[in-house]
N, C-alpha and C positions, 0 to 999 in steps of 0.2 A: 716653166719660167727659166729654169737653168739652161734648157736647150736653146731658148731664144737668146739668152746672154752669150752662149757659145757661138751661135750663128753670127752675132754681131762681130765676133773676132775674125770671121772669115772675110768680112767686108773691109774696104779701106776706111780708115788709115791703118788698121791693124794688120791685115793681110796674112792671117794664119790659115788660109784655105788648105794648103798642102799639109800642114801639121795636123789640122783637124781631120782631114780625109785619111791620112795614114796613121792617125793616133800617135804622133810623135810627141814625146815629152808631155804626158798628161798632167804632170805637176805644174808646169808652166801654163798650160791651158787653164787649169783650175784657178791658179793665182790671178790670171788676167780676167777670167770670167767673174771671179769674186770682186775684182776692182770695178768691173762694169756694173755689177749688181749694187755695190756700195754707192756708186755715182748715181744710179737710178733712184736708190732709196734716199740719198741725200737731197735730191731735188724733188722729192715726193711724187715720183712717177710710179714707184712700186712701194706698196706697204711694207713696213719694216718686218713683219712676221713672214711675209712671202719671200722677201729677200734673204732672210736668215735660213729659211727652209731650203731655198734653192742652193744656198752656199753649202749646205750640209750634204747635198746629193753628189755622188761621184760624177766625174766627167762622162758624158754620154758614151763615148767609144769604149770605156772600160766596164760598162755595165753588162750584165748577162741579160740579153734581150730575147 
């Protein structure tokens, strides 16, 4: 779920593609990802428990894969 929210940041109107690809400013990426998840939760497109779990995960590019 968190990866999909991050992916939406790469698309217009956000336009974070370069930042996501280079993992620039992961704190800003996480803040914006969490806003996307909150908005999805608010309009009942994502269950509250899944949104909160996704918000607790680190940004994808900072994880040890």
